[in-house]
N, C-alpha and C positions, 0 to 999 in steps of 0.2 A: 426719294420719298416713297412711302408705301402707297398701296392702292386703296387704303381705307378712306372713307368719306371725311373723316375728321382726323386732326393730328394736333399735337402740342408743340409749343415753342417758347423759348425764353430769350428775350432780347430787349433792345433799346429802340425807342422811337427816334428816327433820324429826322423826319419831317412829315407833314401832313398837308393835304389839300382838301378843299370843300368839294362835295359832290351832291348836287341837288340842293334841296332846302334843309336837310337834317343830317345828311351822312358825311363821312370823310373817307378819303383814301389815305392810308397810313403806310409809310415806308419804315420797316423794322429790320434791324440787323440782329439776326438770331444765332444763338450758339449752335443749334442743330442743323439749320437749313441755309445759313448765310443770309443774304439780304432778300427780303420779299415785300411785295405790296399787297395789301389787303383792305377790304372795305369794313369800316366800323359803322354799322347802320344805326342812325339815331343818335350818334355821339355828339352832335352839335346841340342837342336839346339839353337844357340845364339840369334836368333830372335824370339824365342817362347814366347808367351804371358804367358805360364805357368811356365817359369823358376824361376821367383822371388818367386812365391807362393809355390814352392816345395824346397826352401832352408831350411835346419834344423832350428827349433824352430820358423820359421815364423808363425805368427797368421793371419789366413785368413778365408774368407767365401768361401765355395766351392759348386759348383753345380755338382752332380755326376749322371751318368747313370748306371743302373744296368747291369752287365755282367754275363756271364755263370760262370766264376770262379773268376774274379776280377771286381769290379766296375771301371768305367772310369771317370776321372775328365774332365768336359767339359768347366767350367768357374770358374774363381777365382776373388776375390777381397781382396787385402792385407789390413789387419787392422793395424798390427804393424810388423816391420821388425827388430827392436831393433839395430840400427846402433852402438850405444855406446858399446853394448856387442860384436859385430862382429869385432870391431877394438881394443879391449883389450883382450890379451891373457888370463889373470887371469879370467876375467868374461866369456869369451868364453868357457874355460874349465869347469867352473861351470855350465853354461847353458847346455853344452853337457852332463854333468853328470846328471843333472835334467831330461833331455830327456831320457837318457838310463835307469835311475831308474824307471821313469814312464812306459817306454816300458816293462820292465822286471817284473813289479809287477802288471800288468793289463792284462786281457785276451781280445781277440778280441770280439767286439760286446757286452761286458758286460757293461750295462748302469747303474750298481749300483754306486751311488754317482758320476756319470760322470760329472754332472753340477758343483758340489762342487769341484771336482778335476780340472776341467777346470779353474774355477775361482781362485783356489789356485795356479795353474801354471801361469796364467796371472799375478797375484799379484807378484809372485817370480821373473818373468823376468823383470817387471817394477821396482821392488825394486833393483834388481841387477844393473840396470842402474844408481841408485842413491846411491849405497853402498859406504860406507866410508872406514875406515881402516880395518874393519872386515866383508868383504864380505861373509865369511863362516857363519856369523850369518843368512844371508838369506837362504843359503843352509841347514843349520841345522834346521831352523824353518820349511822349506819346508818338509824336511825328517820327522820331528815329526808330522806335520799335515797330510802328506800323509799316514803315518803309521796309524794315528787315522781314517782317512777316509776309509781305507781298513780294519778297525777292529782290528788293532794291536797296539793301543796307549800304550806306555810304562808307567809303574807306576813310578811316580817321587816324589809325595807328601807323599806317604805312602809306607810302606814295601809291596812288591809284594806277600809276603807269609803270614804274620800275620795281615797285613793291619794297623799296628800301624803307627802313624804319625812319619815322619822322622825328627828328631830335634837335632841329634848329629853333632859334628864338622865334622866327616868323616863317610861315610857309604860305602856300596859296591853295585855293580850292577851285575845282572845276566841276560843274554840274554835268557837263558832257562826258567827262572821264569817270565821274562817279565818286568823287571825293577829294581828299587832300592830294596836293601835288608838291613834290620837293623842289627846291630852287633850281636844280639841274634840269629837271623836266619841264619847268614852267615855261621856258622859251618855246616848247613844242606845242603849247596849248593856247588857243586864242581867246577862250572865254574865262580864263583864270582870273582870280582876284585875290589880293593879299588878305590873309587871316593871321592874327597873332597866335603865338603859342598858348597864351592864356585862354583864348577862345576855343582852340582845338582841344585843350585839356578839359575845359568846361563841357564840351560836347561829349567827350569820352566819359566823363563823370556822370553826365545825364543818362548815357547809354548803359553804363555798367553798375551804378550805385543801387543798393537796395532802396526800398521806398522811404524808410526812416532817414537814411543818409541824404537822399535826393532832396528832401524837404529842407535841409539845412544849407543847401547850395545857394549862395547869394552873391553873384558877381557884380563887378562895378558896372556903372551905367555904360561905359565904353564897351566892355566885354559883352554885356547883355545885348546891346544893339548889334554887335558884330555877329553873335550867335543867332540872333533872330534873322539877320540878313542872310546868313549862310544857310540856315534850314529853310527859310522861305524860298530862296532861289532853288534849292535842291528839290523841294516839294513841288514848286511850280513847273519844274522840268518834267515831272511825272504826271501832272494833271493837265487835261486837254485845254482848259480855259480858266480864267480867274475865278477864285472863290468869292462869292458875294459877301461873306462874313468877314473876309480878311481886311477890307478897307476900314470897316468900323473898328476892328480889333487893333489895327495899326494906329488909329486916332487915340484909342484908350491907352495904348502903350506909350505914346508921346506925353500924356498927361498924368499917368499913374506913377512913373518912376521919378524920384527926385533928382535934381542936377548934382 
């Protein structure tokens, strides 16, 4: 960051907490500066111009002033508020999970891949608004791409141990080894669990497909559950403690998909 007293940032609100009677501390993931915390003075008042721009997962431009302990938001311009997500409980739960996951996997002021992660998050929220019968496809694609940007891309095409191509009907997955494990190597891994070839292929499609193609992916209930289990286990291995939004999202997943 520069030594100027004010600076600009474009980002998403990950979460916010109350401060005093009228203020909030807002955590924002920005394209230019990574994750940062800032005070939005008076944003809890109904007539505050900062209220809308401090709502969770709002995408906005911010002007901030440097403070002694926390910077202060002085001006905002909302770019996207995602009204479709806010009025749909299933989509709201998934957007909240994305925000919590991003918050928990990034450090404050770490600008490593911040622009790529910002663009990835922007695409995820826009796609959630267009999601069809498989909104988890957007979530899992986001998880896979976020892990890759953070340097933890899971091995899916090849065995994570011997690097042989995965071409059998069913294989295994090991979070400790970092991805798929072939039948020959499975006996060497204690934490592996069986994953069908269909589920591995769905994970590859979610990782590699363009946005338009990704929205057409609609696996069976069995495969979608297996994909969710696999990605959840992999992400949990990279996060220090359980995500609060995940329990609620799991409950919605059980009720939203037909048998």
